[in-house]
Backbone as CSV, one residue per row, in Angstrom:
resi,resn,N_x,N_y,N_z,CA_x,CA_y,CA_z,C_x,C_y,C_z
1,MET,-13.117,51.287,21.475,-11.990,52.112,22.169,-11.068,52.430,21.347
2,GLY,-11.051,51.790,20.180,-10.028,52.196,18.979,-10.430,53.377,18.380
3,LYS,-11.686,53.553,18.049,-12.310,54.956,17.265,-11.974,56.011,18.489
4,ARG,-12.294,55.868,19.286,-12.183,56.839,20.380,-10.587,57.295,20.596
5,ASN,-9.869,56.544,20.187,-8.477,56.875,20.480,-7.770,57.750,19.190
6,SER,-8.437,57.017,18.118,-7.944,57.785,16.892,-8.472,59.195,16.730
7,ILE,-9.953,59.239,17.355,-10.255,60.823,17.314,-9.425,61.507,18.315
8,LEU,-9.068,61.085,19.279,-8.366,61.956,20.386,-6.773,62.153,19.815
9,TRP,-6.142,61.251,18.977,-4.872,61.318,18.263,-5.152,62.331,17.074
10,ILE,-5.988,62.541,16.405,-6.033,63.507,15.285,-6.240,64.705,16.127
11,ALA,-7.272,64.794,17.058,-7.623,66.154,17.607,-6.168,66.850,18.316
12,VAL,-5.403,65.904,19.053,-3.872,66.307,19.292,-3.024,66.983,18.433
13,CYS,-3.221,66.043,17.059,-2.270,66.473,15.980,-2.651,67.906,15.383
14,VAL,-4.253,68.293,15.229,-4.599,69.252,14.855,-4.274,70.382,15.802
15,GLY,-4.343,70.248,17.138,-4.198,71.252,17.937,-2.564,71.676,18.101
16,MET,-1.821,70.693,17.880,-0.314,70.902,17.723,-0.076,71.861,16.361
17,MET,-0.656,71.502,15.323,-0.414,72.223,14.098,-0.887,73.820,14.216
18,PHE,-2.021,73.926,14.893,-2.428,75.283,15.459,-1.696,75.727,16.092
19,ALA,-1.077,75.276,17.205,0.067,76.026,17.931,1.171,76.209,17.285
20,ALA,1.754,75.476,16.613,2.886,75.703,15.963,2.832,76.959,15.087
21,GLY,1.837,76.905,14.252,1.543,77.937,13.318,1.290,79.392,14.008
22,SER,0.949,79.401,15.330,0.660,80.523,15.876,2.027,81.128,16.476
23,ILE,2.735,80.055,16.916,4.016,80.168,17.477,5.072,80.819,16.420
24,TYR,4.869,80.404,15.018,5.691,80.936,14.037,5.419,82.273,13.686
25,ALA,3.911,82.575,13.553,3.326,83.635,13.157,3.786,85.098,14.179
26,GLY,4.007,84.541,15.327,4.315,85.478,16.556,5.733,85.881,16.324
27,THR,6.508,84.882,15.634,8.070,85.374,15.731,8.497,85.643,14.205
28,ALA,7.488,85.495,13.245,7.929,85.876,11.903,8.437,87.124,11.691
29,VAL,9.318,87.461,10.993,9.986,88.769,10.387,9.460,89.101,9.174
30,GLN,8.898,90.318,9.242,7.818,90.809,8.187,9.099,90.872,6.851
31,ASP,8.874,90.516,5.474,9.950,90.636,4.730,10.199,92.188,4.462
32,VAL,9.031,92.924,4.169,9.129,94.401,3.799,8.569,95.312,5.058
33,ILE,9.428,95.893,5.431,8.882,96.854,6.660,8.817,98.400,6.150
34,GLN,7.913,98.943,6.539,7.618,100.515,6.258,8.098,100.897,7.669
35,MET,9.113,101.912,7.267,9.802,102.513,8.632,8.963,103.661,8.929
36,ASP,7.624,103.492,9.046,6.687,104.400,9.480,6.512,104.322,11.093
37,ASN,7.323,105.513,11.604,7.302,105.199,13.337,6.058,106.263,13.863
38,LYS,5.292,105.704,14.750,4.084,106.433,15.434,4.621,107.429,16.358
39,ALA,5.966,107.369,16.670,6.866,108.445,17.611,6.748,109.793,16.641
40,TYR,6.558,109.887,15.537,6.540,111.247,14.843,5.012,111.346,14.388
41,SER,4.665,112.714,14.725,3.362,113.207,14.416,2.936,113.337,13.084
42,GLU,4.196,113.897,12.313,3.975,114.118,10.936,5.320,113.442,10.286
43,HIS,5.468,113.112,9.160,6.514,112.896,8.326,6.793,114.092,7.356
44,THR,8.038,114.154,7.163,8.487,115.356,6.202,8.779,114.876,4.873
45,LYS,8.964,113.710,4.899,9.494,112.700,3.588,8.521,111.450,3.419
46,GLY,8.748,110.825,2.178,7.997,109.614,1.948,8.530,108.733,2.902
47,ILE,7.802,107.637,3.360,8.154,106.746,4.199,9.107,105.589,3.469
48,ALA,10.286,105.487,3.994,11.418,104.476,3.610,10.810,103.001,3.739
49,THR,11.280,102.103,2.886,11.015,100.569,3.280,12.335,99.912,3.340
50,LEU,12.200,98.796,3.933,13.297,97.804,4.244,12.959,96.441,3.793
51,SER,13.813,95.607,3.070,13.494,94.346,2.780,14.508,93.549,3.383
52,HIS,14.016,92.841,4.513,14.847,91.862,5.294,15.419,90.659,4.326
53,LYS,14.415,90.218,3.490,14.770,89.148,2.584,16.087,89.641,1.702
54,LYS,15.702,90.659,1.088,16.781,91.102,-0.068,18.126,91.515,0.795
55,HIS,18.207,91.871,1.883,19.425,92.266,2.624,19.936,90.908,3.263
56,GLN,19.091,90.010,3.644,19.654,88.644,3.976,20.125,88.022,3.048
57,GLU,19.381,87.512,2.017,19.616,86.625,1.162,20.371,87.176,0.031
58,GLU,19.985,88.312,-0.782,20.799,88.629,-1.799,22.297,89.282,-1.427
59,TYR,22.121,90.234,-0.209,23.228,90.970,-0.123,24.106,90.281,1.283
60,LYS,23.535,89.162,1.805,24.376,88.371,2.504,24.685,88.979,3.923
61,ILE,23.656,90.040,4.463,24.017,90.565,5.500,23.157,90.111,6.712
62,SER,24.143,90.015,7.845,23.409,89.256,8.987,22.770,90.103,9.771
63,CYS,21.715,89.756,10.647,20.738,90.414,11.449,21.894,91.492,12.293
64,GLY,22.854,91.017,12.860,23.637,91.745,14.020,24.317,92.847,12.954
65,GLU,24.306,92.855,11.649,24.923,94.129,11.071,24.157,95.389,11.235
66,CYS,22.799,95.187,11.596,22.034,96.333,11.738,21.575,96.279,13.176
67,HIS,21.264,95.525,13.917,20.740,95.445,15.228,21.947,95.179,16.134
68,HIS,21.968,95.959,17.002,23.039,96.182,18.017,22.901,96.453,19.467
69,ASP,23.826,96.296,20.362,23.561,96.309,21.924,23.475,97.677,22.287
70,ALA,23.414,97.999,23.609,23.571,99.378,23.929,24.847,100.210,23.695
71,LYS,25.879,99.384,23.561,27.333,99.728,23.287,27.498,100.019,21.706
72,GLY,26.536,99.481,21.068,26.704,99.615,19.510,27.542,98.611,18.744
73,LYS,27.567,97.506,19.634,28.236,96.311,19.249,27.247,95.314,18.496
74,PRO,27.438,94.768,17.440,26.397,93.794,16.708,26.103,92.727,17.533
75,LEU,24.945,92.493,17.295,24.202,91.273,18.030,24.322,90.161,17.029
76,ASN,25.505,89.733,16.948,25.639,88.482,15.933,25.110,87.051,16.063
77,ASP,24.643,87.024,17.337,23.828,85.676,17.610,22.412,85.720,17.148
78,LEU,22.078,86.877,16.670,20.680,86.945,16.403,20.299,86.013,15.200
79,LYS,18.789,85.368,15.257,18.596,84.536,14.210,17.229,85.302,13.823
80,LEU,16.907,84.984,12.453,15.689,85.382,11.824,14.539,85.096,12.937
81,GLY,13.711,85.848,13.268,12.492,85.412,13.887,12.825,85.937,15.748
82,ASP,14.197,86.069,15.818,14.327,86.533,17.222,13.693,87.859,17.553
83,GLU,13.339,88.180,19.068,12.605,89.468,19.471,13.921,90.326,19.167
84,VAL,13.643,91.624,18.621,14.743,92.835,18.771,13.857,93.955,19.026
85,LYS,14.284,94.936,19.921,13.816,96.373,20.166,13.881,97.244,18.804
86,GLY,12.561,97.864,18.867,12.769,98.914,17.705,13.648,99.898,17.907
87,CYS,14.157,100.482,17.042,15.362,101.646,17.101,14.619,102.679,18.197
88,ILE,13.544,103.154,18.143,13.030,104.053,19.010,13.004,103.826,20.444
89,GLU,13.111,102.555,20.852,13.236,102.240,22.002,14.260,102.554,22.735
90,CYS,15.538,102.818,22.116,16.803,103.584,22.797,17.112,104.702,22.129
91,HIS,16.964,104.894,20.834,17.131,106.290,20.256,15.594,107.021,20.223
92,LYS,15.401,107.528,21.415,14.015,107.835,21.693,13.563,109.300,21.441
93,ILE,14.331,110.133,20.843,14.025,111.410,20.200,13.730,111.557,18.805
94,PRO,12.396,111.506,18.562,12.096,111.644,16.942,12.865,112.789,16.508
95,GLY,13.096,112.483,15.027,13.651,113.260,14.166,15.312,113.278,14.404
96,LYS,15.801,114.565,13.793,17.190,114.657,13.772,17.685,115.742,14.881
97,MET,18.822,115.828,15.077,19.227,116.626,16.177,19.370,117.982,15.604
98,PRO,18.599,118.911,16.465,18.464,120.311,15.776,19.758,121.013,16.040
99,GLY,20.058,121.659,14.576,21.361,122.620,14.540,21.726,123.481,15.743
100,GLU,20.816,123.772,16.361,21.059,124.939,17.696,21.674,123.917,18.733
101,VAL,21.238,122.612,18.725,21.875,121.870,19.848,23.341,121.489,19.501
102,LYS,23.458,121.340,18.212,24.912,121.016,17.705,25.729,122.133,18.243
103,LYS,25.242,123.517,17.608,26.032,124.652,17.990,26.278,124.850,19.304
104,GLU,25.485,124.398,20.141,25.656,124.631,21.645,26.644,123.924,22.037
105,LEU,26.503,122.569,21.589,27.796,121.723,22.038,29.221,121.986,21.526
106,LYS,29.176,122.516,20.329,30.392,123.212,19.861,30.724,124.401,20.777
107,ALA,29.841,125.216,21.096,30.314,126.319,21.804,30.849,125.838,23.127
108,GLN,30.044,124.717,23.623,30.860,124.303,25.012,32.106,123.370,24.840
109,LYS,32.591,123.340,23.652,33.830,122.776,23.145,33.757,121.219,23.537
110,ALA,32.543,120.526,23.222,32.326,119.182,23.201,33.139,118.600,22.178
111,SER,33.673,117.397,22.527,34.448,116.680,21.378,33.368,116.061,20.500
112,LYS,34.156,115.741,19.398,33.360,115.115,18.231,32.545,113.659,18.538
113,LYS,33.412,113.055,19.567,32.929,111.921,20.117,31.601,112.231,20.976
114,GLU,31.685,113.286,21.670,30.423,113.488,22.438,29.314,114.063,21.888
115,ILE,29.809,114.912,20.661,28.422,115.284,19.652,27.759,114.039,18.997
116,ALA,28.736,113.180,18.372,28.431,111.993,17.699,27.402,111.092,18.794
117,ALA,27.863,111.047,19.984,26.963,110.426,21.051,25.580,110.889,21.211
118,LYS,25.749,112.180,21.228,24.386,113.158,21.492,23.617,112.859,20.355
119,GLU,24.178,112.889,19.015,23.266,112.799,17.806,22.412,111.346,17.733
120,MET,23.027,110.284,18.338,22.545,108.820,18.396,21.293,108.881,19.274
121,GLU,21.013,109.890,20.075,19.962,109.746,20.988,18.795,110.218,20.060
122,TYR,18.838,110.763,18.856,17.945,111.148,18.031,17.724,110.048,16.874
123,HIS,16.551,109.465,16.878,15.770,108.400,16.104,16.608,108.360,14.622
124,ALA,16.087,109.613,13.842,16.563,109.771,12.617,17.705,109.794,12.316
125,GLU,18.707,110.187,13.133,20.033,110.352,13.333,20.867,108.899,13.305
126,ALA,20.118,108.126,14.143,20.448,106.785,14.210,20.330,105.821,13.176
127,ILE,19.060,106.011,12.932,18.837,105.090,11.549,19.676,105.623,10.209
128,HIS,19.817,106.747,10.024,20.597,107.314,8.917,21.840,106.881,9.055
129,GLU,22.482,106.986,10.266,23.935,106.523,10.342,24.066,105.158,10.263
130,ASN,22.963,104.123,10.771,23.121,102.871,10.514,23.075,102.449,8.965
131,CYS,22.205,103.026,8.381,21.973,102.535,6.795,23.027,103.324,5.770
132,ILE,23.225,104.496,6.091,23.954,105.076,5.073,25.384,104.796,5.131
133,SER,26.007,104.590,6.465,27.385,104.210,6.657,27.480,102.749,5.932
134,CYS,26.518,101.870,5.916,26.684,100.768,5.626,26.508,100.649,4.008
135,HIS,25.824,101.691,3.599,25.714,101.689,2.019,26.855,102.111,1.491
136,LYS,27.482,103.286,2.098,28.606,103.794,1.492,29.681,102.759,1.644
137,ASP,29.887,102.216,2.663,30.901,100.939,2.749,30.718,99.918,1.641
138,TYR,29.485,99.563,1.387,29.290,98.630,0.385,29.685,99.273,-0.956
139,ASN,29.234,100.383,-1.264,29.404,100.952,-2.565,30.964,100.931,-2.772
140,LYS,31.634,101.836,-1.847,33.122,101.554,-1.774,33.666,100.321,-2.111
141,LYS,33.453,99.455,-1.497,34.049,98.119,-1.177,33.871,97.397,-2.920
142,ASN,32.546,97.553,-3.387,32.190,96.958,-4.793,32.209,97.811,-5.717
143,LYS,33.005,98.957,-5.585,33.031,100.025,-6.746,31.878,100.248,-7.498
144,THR,30.765,100.576,-6.801,29.462,100.672,-7.315,28.470,101.858,-6.613
145,LYS,27.459,102.204,-7.046,26.564,103.241,-6.577,25.329,102.608,-6.475
146,ALA,25.308,101.375,-6.205,24.114,100.467,-6.155,23.206,100.760,-4.790
147,ALA,23.868,100.869,-3.765,23.183,100.987,-2.436,23.011,102.567,-2.028
148,PRO,21.547,102.845,-2.119,21.264,104.185,-1.954,21.894,104.932,-0.684
149,GLN,22.037,106.216,-1.014,22.748,107.282,0.007,22.292,108.391,-0.056
150,THR,21.165,108.641,-0.620,20.639,110.027,-0.783,19.134,109.856,-0.374
151,CYS,18.367,111.096,0.066,17.027,110.990,0.619,16.120,110.507,-0.452
152,THR,16.058,110.647,-1.601,15.021,110.425,-2.592,15.368,109.016,-3.075
153,LYS,16.467,108.320,-2.728,16.480,107.046,-3.366,15.839,105.960,-2.201
154,CYS,15.922,106.427,-0.849,14.832,105.755,0.142,13.718,106.320,0.317
155,HIS,13.533,107.544,0.098,12.154,107.932,0.661,11.381,108.468,-0.654
156,PRO,10.479,107.937,-0.949,9.548,108.196,-2.081,8.918,109.551,-1.984
157,LYS,8.954,110.293,-3.030,8.167,111.554,-3.108,6.932,111.845,-2.509
158,GLU,6.045,110.814,-2.660,4.607,110.864,-2.161,4.863,110.386,-0.739
159,LYS,4.045,111.256,0.195,4.015,110.946,1.595,3.210,109.832,2.136
């Protein structure tokens, strides 16, 4: 009976290791993310990349500084591995807001706040606002130009 219990115990332990590994794998956050979104039929610039590890460990940026709720408020209680929505799930229109839409809104005497809200419906506008505004703040606060703010610093020339 002792041998049978030992085998059962080993089988249970091995099963728990596999289960723990698969749970971890399902919630692990990729270190480097290619910002390649399938909502775009074609990309006009090279695909930007984002390093979670570098932003979190080197720059000490919490998850909530990028990930936010429907009102734009930071999700400060997020932890590495928590499930989050992709930007495109809320900012549903691929690309940037067309100039003619902005002109039309201005012709309708829309306020700057209304125009900004409409821009955030566009995926590229939302991502650029999120990243570039943070980079500008970082550079200003640290009197540096280390955080990229131009197209070519984030989007490589090759597509």
